[in-house]
C-alpha atoms as a printed R data frame, in Angstrom:
    type eleno elety resid chain resno        x       y        z
1   ATOM     1    CA   MET     A     1 -100.177  18.350 -102.223
2   ATOM     2    CA   GLU     A     2 -100.983  14.775 -101.335
3   ATOM     3    CA   ILE     A     3  -97.490  13.687 -102.361
4   ATOM     4    CA   ALA     A     4  -95.962  16.282 -100.032
5   ATOM     5    CA   LEU     A     5  -98.137  15.062  -97.158
6   ATOM     6    CA   VAL     A     6  -97.072  11.470  -97.815
7   ATOM     7    CA   LEU     A     7  -93.424  12.503  -97.901
8   ATOM     8    CA   LEU     A     8  -93.898  14.397  -94.634
9   ATOM     9    CA   VAL     A     9  -95.416  11.337  -92.962
10  ATOM    10    CA   ILE     A    10  -92.567   9.153  -94.228
11  ATOM    11    CA   ALA     A    11  -89.984  11.659  -92.955
12  ATOM    12    CA   ALA     A    12  -91.668  11.770  -89.561
13  ATOM    13    CA   ALA     A    13  -91.657   7.967  -89.413
14  ATOM    14    CA   PHE     A    14  -87.967   7.920  -90.308
15  ATOM    15    CA   ILE     A    15  -87.220  10.450  -87.560
16  ATOM    16    CA   ILE     A    16  -89.199   8.539  -84.975
17  ATOM    17    CA   LYS     A    17  -87.485   5.309  -85.909
18  ATOM    18    CA   SER     A    18  -83.985   6.767  -86.047
19  ATOM    19    CA   VAL     A    19  -83.906   9.124  -83.032
20  ATOM    20    CA   LYS     A    20  -84.039   7.656  -79.507
21  ATOM    21    CA   VAL     A    21  -83.651   9.498  -76.196
22  ATOM    22    CA   VAL     A    22  -82.597   7.172  -73.352
23  ATOM    23    CA   PRO     A    23  -83.383   8.343  -69.750
24  ATOM    24    CA   GLN     A    24  -80.706   8.519  -67.086
25  ATOM    25    CA   GLN     A    25  -79.947   5.224  -65.270
26  ATOM    26    CA   HIS     A    26  -81.412   3.196  -68.125
27  ATOM    27    CA   ALA     A    27  -79.879   1.000  -70.805
28  ATOM    28    CA   TRP     A    28  -81.591   0.012  -74.076
29  ATOM    29    CA   VAL     A    29  -80.489  -3.027  -76.089
30  ATOM    30    CA   VAL     A    30  -80.563  -2.573  -79.880
31  ATOM    31    CA   GLU     A    31  -80.915  -5.459  -82.312
32  ATOM    32    CA   ARG     A    32  -80.077  -5.166  -85.995
33  ATOM    33    CA   LEU     A    33  -81.910  -7.613  -88.192
34  ATOM    34    CA   GLY     A    34  -82.601  -9.824  -85.159
35  ATOM    35    CA   ARG     A    35  -79.078  -9.853  -83.763
36  ATOM    36    CA   TYR     A    36  -77.571  -7.905  -80.876
37  ATOM    37    CA   HIS     A    37  -76.012  -4.725  -82.178
38  ATOM    38    CA   SER     A    38  -75.358  -2.268  -79.305
39  ATOM    39    CA   THR     A    39  -76.487  -0.886  -75.981
40  ATOM    40    CA   LEU     A    40  -77.712   2.697  -75.973
41  ATOM    41    CA   ALA     A    41  -76.356   4.974  -73.259
42  ATOM    42    CA   PRO     A    42  -78.475   7.698  -71.602
43  ATOM    43    CA   GLY     A    43  -79.045  10.700  -73.863
44  ATOM    44    CA   LEU     A    44  -79.672  11.221  -77.584
45  ATOM    45    CA   ASN     A    45  -79.008   8.214  -79.854
46  ATOM    46    CA   PHE     A    46  -79.540   7.527  -83.596
47  ATOM    47    CA   LEU     A    47  -80.634   4.231  -85.176
48  ATOM    48    CA   MET     A    48  -80.979   2.947  -88.683
49  ATOM    49    CA   PRO     A    49  -84.706   3.045  -89.465
50  ATOM    50    CA   PHE     A    50  -86.486  -0.257  -90.144
51  ATOM    51    CA   VAL     A    51  -83.194  -2.109  -89.612
52  ATOM    52    CA   ASP     A    52  -82.435  -1.409  -85.947
53  ATOM    53    CA   LYS     A    53  -84.952  -1.778  -83.153
54  ATOM    54    CA   VAL     A    54  -84.934  -1.430  -79.372
55  ATOM    55    CA   ALA     A    55  -85.469  -5.008  -78.207
56  ATOM    56    CA   TYR     A    56  -84.996  -4.626  -74.403
57  ATOM    57    CA   LYS     A    57  -85.145  -1.757  -71.939
58  ATOM    58    CA   HIS     A    58  -83.448  -2.130  -68.540
59  ATOM    59    CA   SER     A    59  -83.350   0.074  -65.450
60  ATOM    60    CA   LEU     A    60  -79.910   0.361  -63.860
61  ATOM    61    CA   LYS     A    61  -81.324   1.475  -60.511
62  ATOM    62    CA   GLU     A    62  -81.316  -0.665  -57.367
63  ATOM    63    CA   ILE     A    63  -84.407  -2.848  -57.448
64  ATOM    64    CA   PRO     A    64  -86.061  -4.441  -54.373
65  ATOM    65    CA   LEU     A    65  -87.496  -7.899  -55.062
66  ATOM    66    CA   ASP     A    66  -89.919  -9.393  -52.556
67  ATOM    67    CA   ILE     A    67  -89.136 -13.061  -52.000
68  ATOM    68    CA   ALA     A    68  -92.264 -15.094  -51.395
69  ATOM    69    CA   SER     A    69  -92.754 -16.514  -47.912
70  ATOM    70    CA   GLN     A    70  -91.801 -20.165  -47.555
71  ATOM    71    CA   VAL     A    71  -91.510 -22.915  -44.951
72  ATOM    72    CA   CYS     A    72  -87.955 -23.976  -44.069
73  ATOM    73    CA   ILE     A    73  -86.838 -26.949  -41.960
74  ATOM    74    CA   THR     A    74  -84.101 -26.279  -39.385
75  ATOM    75    CA   LYS     A    75  -81.370 -28.697  -38.357
76  ATOM    76    CA   ASP     A    76  -83.419 -29.828  -35.354
77  ATOM    77    CA   ASN     A    77  -86.434 -30.609  -37.618
78  ATOM    78    CA   THR     A    78  -88.490 -27.531  -36.754
79  ATOM    79    CA   GLN     A    79  -90.628 -25.770  -39.336
80  ATOM    80    CA   LEU     A    80  -89.980 -22.089  -39.743
81  ATOM    81    CA   GLN     A    81  -91.911 -19.582  -41.879
82  ATOM    82    CA   VAL     A    82  -89.408 -17.230  -43.508
83  ATOM    83    CA   ASP     A    83  -90.129 -14.040  -45.433
84  ATOM    84    CA   GLY     A    84  -87.429 -11.849  -46.999
85  ATOM    85    CA   ILE     A    85  -86.548  -9.186  -49.561
86  ATOM    86    CA   LEU     A    86  -83.670  -9.094  -52.043
87  ATOM    87    CA   TYR     A    87  -81.969  -6.007  -53.488
88  ATOM    88    CA   PHE     A    88  -80.220  -6.242  -56.842
89  ATOM    89    CA   GLN     A    89  -79.047  -4.094  -59.747
90  ATOM    90    CA   VAL     A    90  -78.618  -4.716  -63.482
91  ATOM    91    CA   THR     A    91  -74.959  -4.195  -64.374
92  ATOM    92    CA   ASP     A    92  -74.793  -5.721  -67.885
93  ATOM    93    CA   ALA     A    93  -77.771  -4.989  -70.134
94  ATOM    94    CA   GLN     A    94  -76.691  -7.498  -72.804
95  ATOM    95    CA   ARG     A    95  -76.468 -10.419  -70.353
96  ATOM    96    CA   ALA     A    96  -79.670  -9.349  -68.659
97  ATOM    97    CA   SER     A    97  -81.383  -9.535  -72.073
98  ATOM    98    CA   TYR     A    98  -79.957 -12.818  -73.340
99  ATOM    99    CA   GLY     A    99  -78.592 -14.593  -70.235
100 ATOM   100    CA   SER     A   100  -81.995 -15.601  -68.891
101 ATOM   101    CA   SER     A   101  -85.515 -15.552  -70.205
102 ATOM   102    CA   ASN     A   102  -86.700 -14.101  -66.886
103 ATOM   103    CA   TYR     A   103  -83.944 -13.084  -64.505
104 ATOM   104    CA   LEU     A   104  -86.417 -11.834  -61.894
105 ATOM   105    CA   MET     A   105  -87.942 -15.283  -61.505
106 ATOM   106    CA   ALA     A   106  -84.502 -16.904  -61.604
107 ATOM   107    CA   ILE     A   107  -83.220 -14.680  -58.812
108 ATOM   108    CA   SER     A   108  -86.337 -15.240  -56.703
109 ATOM   109    CA   GLN     A   109  -86.230 -19.029  -57.025
110 ATOM   110    CA   LEU     A   110  -82.499 -19.208  -56.370
111 ATOM   111    CA   ALA     A   111  -82.884 -17.018  -53.273
112 ATOM   112    CA   GLN     A   112  -85.556 -19.351  -51.911
113 ATOM   113    CA   THR     A   113  -83.528 -22.513  -52.457
114 ATOM   114    CA   SER     A   114  -80.392 -20.909  -50.996
115 ATOM   115    CA   LEU     A   115  -82.355 -19.774  -47.953
116 ATOM   116    CA   ARG     A   116  -83.711 -23.271  -47.335
117 ATOM   117    CA   SER     A   117  -80.201 -24.697  -47.624
118 ATOM   118    CA   VAL     A   118  -78.702 -22.205  -45.148
119 ATOM   119    CA   ILE     A   119  -81.466 -22.581  -42.546
120 ATOM   120    CA   GLY     A   120  -81.302 -26.366  -42.841
121 ATOM   121    CA   LYS     A   121  -77.765 -26.208  -41.420
122 ATOM   122    CA   LEU     A   122  -78.781 -24.215  -38.334
123 ATOM   123    CA   GLU     A   123  -80.751 -25.062  -35.216
124 ATOM   124    CA   LEU     A   124  -83.877 -23.095  -34.358
125 ATOM   125    CA   ASP     A   125  -82.261 -20.904  -31.706
126 ATOM   126    CA   LYS     A   126  -79.352 -20.093  -34.015
127 ATOM   127    CA   THR     A   127  -81.639 -18.902  -36.805
128 ATOM   128    CA   PHE     A   128  -82.722 -15.965  -34.620
129 ATOM   129    CA   GLU     A   129  -79.149 -15.169  -33.605
130 ATOM   130    CA   GLU     A   130  -77.443 -15.618  -36.991
131 ATOM   131    CA   ARG     A   131  -79.541 -13.389  -39.235
132 ATOM   132    CA   ASP     A   132  -76.485 -11.618  -40.589
133 ATOM   133    CA   LEU     A   133  -74.877 -14.966  -41.417
134 ATOM   134    CA   ILE     A   134  -78.011 -16.158  -43.231
135 ATOM   135    CA   ASN     A   135  -78.269 -12.920  -45.212
136 ATOM   136    CA   SER     A   136  -74.617 -12.986  -46.278
137 ATOM   137    CA   LYS     A   137  -74.753 -16.635  -47.396
138 ATOM   138    CA   VAL     A   138  -77.903 -16.081  -49.455
139 ATOM   139    CA   VAL     A   139  -76.313 -13.047  -51.137
140 ATOM   140    CA   ALA     A   140  -73.124 -15.005  -51.912
141 ATOM   141    CA   ALA     A   141  -75.045 -17.962  -53.406
142 ATOM   142    CA   VAL     A   142  -77.369 -15.841  -55.558
143 ATOM   143    CA   ASP     A   143  -74.685 -13.388  -56.663
144 ATOM   144    CA   GLU     A   144  -72.444 -16.194  -57.922
145 ATOM   145    CA   ALA     A   145  -75.139 -17.426  -60.311
146 ATOM   146    CA   ALA     A   146  -76.481 -13.956  -61.195
147 ATOM   147    CA   ILE     A   147  -73.218 -12.944  -62.864
148 ATOM   148    CA   ASN     A   148  -74.312 -14.795  -66.007
149 ATOM   149    CA   TRP     A   149  -77.587 -12.866  -65.939
150 ATOM   150    CA   GLY     A   150  -75.921  -9.441  -65.868
151 ATOM   151    CA   VAL     A   151  -77.237  -8.826  -62.363
152 ATOM   152    CA   LYS     A   152  -75.400  -7.836  -59.164
153 ATOM   153    CA   VAL     A   153  -77.042  -8.925  -55.903
154 ATOM   154    CA   LEU     A   154  -76.473  -6.214  -53.304
155 ATOM   155    CA   ARG     A   155  -78.045  -7.587  -50.120
156 ATOM   156    CA   TYR     A   156  -80.743  -9.814  -48.694
157 ATOM   157    CA   GLU     A   157  -82.775  -9.067  -45.576
158 ATOM   158    CA   ILE     A   158  -85.023 -11.427  -43.621
159 ATOM   159    CA   LYS     A   159  -88.257  -9.611  -42.881
160 ATOM   160    CA   ASP     A   160  -89.831 -12.197  -40.589
161 ATOM   161    CA   LEU     A   161  -89.088 -15.516  -38.921
162 ATOM   162    CA   THR     A   162  -92.228 -17.219  -37.606
163 ATOM   163    CA   PRO     A   163  -92.041 -20.577  -35.814
164 ATOM   164    CA   PRO     A   164  -95.141 -22.758  -35.267
165 ATOM   165    CA   PRO     A   165  -97.516 -21.654  -32.451
166 ATOM   166    CA   ALA     A   166  -96.482 -24.548  -30.167
167 ATOM   167    CA   ILE     A   167  -92.785 -23.729  -30.562
168 ATOM   168    CA   LEU     A   168  -93.518 -20.045  -30.072
169 ATOM   169    CA   HIS     A   169  -95.387 -20.795  -26.826
170 ATOM   170    CA   SER     A   170  -92.473 -22.918  -25.576
171 ATOM   171    CA   MET     A   171  -90.008 -20.163  -26.412
172 ATOM   172    CA   GLN     A   172  -92.087 -17.608  -24.531
173 ATOM   173    CA   ALA     A   173  -92.240 -19.931  -21.501
174 ATOM   174    CA   GLN     A   174  -88.462 -20.372  -21.686
175 ATOM   175    CA   ILE     A   175  -87.937 -16.625  -21.874
176 ATOM   176    CA   THR     A   176  -90.213 -16.118  -18.859
177 ATOM   177    CA   ALA     A   177  -88.316 -18.741  -16.857
178 ATOM   178    CA   GLU     A   178  -85.000 -17.182  -17.828
179 ATOM   179    CA   ARG     A   179  -86.167 -13.745  -16.714
180 ATOM   180    CA   GLU     A   180  -87.391 -15.145  -13.392
181 ATOM   181    CA   LYS     A   181  -84.036 -16.860  -12.946
182 ATOM   182    CA   ARG     A   182  -82.186 -13.610  -13.599
183 ATOM   183    CA   ALA     A   183  -84.483 -11.820  -11.131
184 ATOM   184    CA   LEU     A   184  -83.747 -14.393   -8.407
185 ATOM   185    CA   ILE     A   185  -80.021 -14.200   -9.082
186 ATOM   186    CA   ALA     A   186  -80.141 -10.413   -8.957
187 ATOM   187    CA   ALA     A   187  -82.067 -10.516   -5.646
188 ATOM   188    CA   SER     A   188  -79.589 -12.982   -4.097
189 ATOM   189    CA   GLU     A   189  -76.669 -10.892   -5.316
190 ATOM   190    CA   GLY     A   190  -78.306  -7.861   -3.742
191 ATOM   191    CA   ARG     A   191  -78.717  -9.636   -0.389
192 ATOM   192    CA   ARG     A   192  -75.140 -10.902   -0.575
193 ATOM   193    CA   GLN     A   193  -73.822  -7.435   -1.298
194 ATOM   194    CA   GLU     A   194  -75.938  -6.032    1.521
195 ATOM   195    CA   GLN     A   195  -74.457  -8.519    4.005
196 ATOM   196    CA   ILE     A   196  -70.962  -7.748    2.752
197 ATOM   197    CA   ASN     A   197  -71.580  -4.035    3.169
198 ATOM   198    CA   ILE     A   198  -72.939  -4.512    6.710
199 ATOM   199    CA   ALA     A   199  -69.978  -6.705    7.710
200 ATOM   200    CA   THR     A   200  -67.542  -4.253    6.175
201 ATOM   201    CA   GLY     A   201  -69.191  -1.363    7.989
202 ATOM   202    CA   GLU     A   202  -69.103  -3.178   11.330
203 ATOM   203    CA   ARG     A   203  -65.449  -4.117   10.828
204 ATOM   204    CA   GLU     A   204  -64.494  -0.553    9.938
205 ATOM   205    CA   ALA     A   205  -66.486   0.781   12.910
206 ATOM   206    CA   PHE     A   206  -64.761  -1.691   15.281
207 ATOM   207    CA   ILE     A   207  -61.358  -0.713   13.898
208 ATOM   208    CA   ALA     A   208  -62.205   2.952   14.285
209 ATOM   209    CA   ARG     A   209  -63.364   2.423   17.902
210 ATOM   210    CA   SER     A   210  -60.257   0.408   18.762
211 ATOM   211    CA   GLU     A   211  -58.042   3.039   17.169
212 ATOM   212    CA   GLY     A   212  -59.853   5.703   19.157
213 ATOM   213    CA   GLU     A   213  -59.505   3.769   22.430
214 ATOM   214    CA   LYS     A   214  -55.839   3.134   21.678
215 ATOM   215    CA   GLN     A   215  -55.198   6.799   21.004
216 ATOM   216    CA   ALA     A   216  -57.151   7.764   24.151
217 ATOM   217    CA   ALA     A   217  -55.055   5.347   26.254
218 ATOM   218    CA   ILE     A   218  -51.869   6.728   24.716
219 ATOM   219    CA   ASN     A   219  -52.994  10.278   25.397
220 ATOM   220    CA   GLN     A   220  -53.944   9.401   29.004
221 ATOM   221    CA   ALA     A   221  -50.598   7.643   29.598
222 ATOM   222    CA   GLN     A   222  -48.728  10.559   28.122
223 ATOM   223    CA   GLY     A   223  -50.740  12.945   30.340
224 ATOM   224    CA   GLU     A   224  -50.040  10.905   33.470
225 ATOM   225    CA   ALA     A   225  -46.353  10.654   32.577
226 ATOM   226    CA   ALA     A   226  -46.201  14.388   32.015
227 ATOM   227    CA   SER     A   227  -48.016  14.958   35.321
228 ATOM   228    CA   ILE     A   228  -45.671  12.653   37.258
229 ATOM   229    CA   THR     A   229  -42.686  14.312   35.607
230 ATOM   230    CA   ALA     A   230  -43.995  17.752   36.506
231 ATOM   231    CA   VAL     A   231  -44.691  16.709   40.124
232 ATOM   232    CA   ALA     A   232  -41.244  15.125   40.397
233 ATOM   233    CA   GLU     A   233  -39.589  18.196   38.952
234 ATOM   234    CA   ALA     A   234  -41.556  20.450   41.289
235 ATOM   235    CA   THR     A   235  -40.717  18.220   44.290
236 ATOM   236    CA   ALA     A   236  -37.059  18.217   43.312
237 ATOM   237    CA   ILE     A   237  -37.070  21.980   43.033
238 ATOM   238    CA   ALA     A   238  -38.819  22.324   46.416
239 ATOM   239    CA   ILE     A   239  -36.370  19.935   48.108
240 ATOM   240    CA   GLU     A   240  -33.466  21.786   46.554
241 ATOM   241    CA   ARG     A   241  -34.806  25.108   47.822
242 ATOM   242    CA   ILE     A   242  -35.454  23.622   51.306
243 ATOM   243    CA   ALA     A   243  -31.906  22.284   51.383
244 ATOM   244    CA   LYS     A   244  -30.557  25.705   50.465
245 ATOM   245    CA   ALA     A   245  -32.750  27.325   53.105
246 ATOM   246    CA   ILE     A   246  -31.489  24.920   55.807
247 ATOM   247    CA   ASN     A   247  -27.922  25.922   55.071
248 ATOM   248    CA   GLN     A   248  -28.805  29.559   55.642
249 ATOM   249    CA   PRO     A   249  -28.250  31.127   59.120
250 ATOM   250    CA   GLY     A   250  -31.055  30.033   61.422
251 ATOM   251    CA   GLY     A   251  -32.131  27.304   59.015
252 ATOM   252    CA   HIS     A   252  -31.598  24.438   61.450
253 ATOM   253    CA   GLU     A   253  -33.623  26.167   64.149
254 ATOM   254    CA   ALA     A   254  -36.452  26.768   61.674
255 ATOM   255    CA   VAL     A   255  -36.429  23.102   60.708
256 ATOM   256    CA   GLN     A   256  -36.537  22.063   64.342
257 ATOM   257    CA   LEU     A   257  -39.486  24.332   64.933
258 ATOM   258    CA   LYS     A   258  -41.295  23.032   61.837
259 ATOM   259    CA   VAL     A   259  -40.712  19.388   62.805
260 ATOM   260    CA   ALA     A   260  -41.965  20.061   66.307
261 ATOM   261    CA   GLU     A   261  -45.109  21.699   64.914
262 ATOM   262    CA   LYS     A   262  -45.760  18.770   62.588
263 ATOM   263    CA   ALA     A   263  -45.246  16.255   65.408
264 ATOM   264    CA   VAL     A   264  -47.608  18.074   67.745
265 ATOM   265    CA   ASP     A   265  -50.158  18.427   64.976
266 ATOM   266    CA   ALA     A   266  -49.916  14.734   64.088
267 ATOM   267    CA   TYR     A   267  -50.386  13.595   67.692
268 ATOM   268    CA   SER     A   268  -53.318  15.937   68.086
269 ATOM   269    CA   GLN     A   269  -55.039  14.519   64.995
270 ATOM   270    CA   VAL     A   270  -54.501  10.949   66.145
271 ATOM   271    CA   THR     A   271  -55.936  11.569   69.590
272 ATOM   272    CA   ASN     A   272  -59.013  13.235   68.133
273 ATOM   273    CA   LYS     A   273  -60.063  10.101   66.190
274 ATOM   274    CA   ALA     A   274  -62.551   7.781   67.889
275 ATOM   275    CA   ASN     A   275  -61.406   4.293   68.913
276 ATOM   276    CA   SER     A   276  -57.833   5.154   68.016
277 ATOM   277    CA   THR     A   277  -54.919   3.279   69.560
278 ATOM   278    CA   LEU     A   278  -51.892   5.511   70.104
279 ATOM   279    CA   ILE     A   279  -48.382   4.195   70.675
280 ATOM   280    CA   VAL     A   280  -46.060   6.898   72.070
281 ATOM   281    CA   PRO     A   281  -42.616   6.893   73.644
282 ATOM   282    CA   SER     A   282  -42.421   6.273   77.346
283 ATOM   283    CA   ASN     A   283  -40.908   9.690   77.927
284 ATOM   284    CA   MET     A   284  -43.702  11.716   76.361
285 ATOM   285    CA   SER     A   285  -42.906  14.800   78.373
286 ATOM   286    CA   ASP     A   286  -39.588  15.177   76.702
287 ATOM   287    CA   VAL     A   287  -40.642  16.451   73.279
288 ATOM   288    CA   SER     A   288  -37.179  17.770   72.657
289 ATOM   289    CA   ALA     A   289  -35.931  14.186   72.366
290 ATOM   290    CA   LEU     A   290  -38.386  13.576   69.550
291 ATOM   291    CA   ILE     A   291  -37.345  16.771   67.824
292 ATOM   292    CA   THR     A   292  -33.697  15.841   68.221
293 ATOM   293    CA   SER     A   293  -34.377  12.449   66.645
294 ATOM   294    CA   ALA     A   294  -36.166  14.055   63.691
295 ATOM   295    CA   MET     A   295  -33.308  16.479   63.147
296 ATOM   296    CA   LYS     A   296  -30.843  13.608   63.167
297 ATOM   297    CA   MET     A   297  -32.944  11.939   60.428
298 ATOM   298    CA   VAL     A   298  -32.897  15.198   58.438
299 ATOM   299    CA   GLN     A   299  -29.120  15.430   58.795
300 ATOM   300    CA   VAL     A   300  -28.690  11.770   57.792
301 ATOM   301    CA   GLY     A   301  -30.888  12.321   54.718
302 ATOM   302    CA   LYS     A   302  -28.838  15.358   53.839
């Protein structure tokens, strides 16, 4: 009975040592008698008991690594407190096991030195504008060295850039001055545009008034011309009808009578006006002579 129990314990130990279940997105490095033998893939795997052992276990997931905050010196000799985070992934379990004794520390230190080198080539103002450039250069520098460690650097992000308090105060004062400058420029542009709009409105109003006056003058001239034409046409028609009437039987006598009436009426109106000076022919009693003269003028005009 005791022998069976011992055999059962030995069998269980053999099973535990020989059967390994690797989780998804993990890689286990197996050593045989102290030397690298294989890398176990996710799932069920079998080992040789007491000969093979799992020496290293690596996660193949993306890993965020917080890079310690450090002081960097810019190109214009300004201190800058920089804090960032690095994202990487193990791509080769064998190199990650034997390429470096501690690849996490190696990546962190290399990221810090690369960051100091990149910021040292930039001026203070550029460091705030060129974050993408800084991130890409740090990733390129770290990734080049991390190949030997079986690690792929995915990206680096600057979490915070903190200048000294004095520099920060100066930057805030500069920003305030710049905003005031933009406000003044905007106000002057507004006044300028207002004056332009007023001048444009006055010019358009003057043009509209002048166009209206011009059109009114044209309309008035056309109306007067039409009126004169109508009067002339009516006068011509009346004269033509009078001429036809004179040529009718008794027309001359009617004209003589009409002229005599007009003459008598004219003399009567002149004599009725106060302080009027009247010049008449010497033979005033002979009105027929005046009528005869008027008829001669009518015949000459005809």
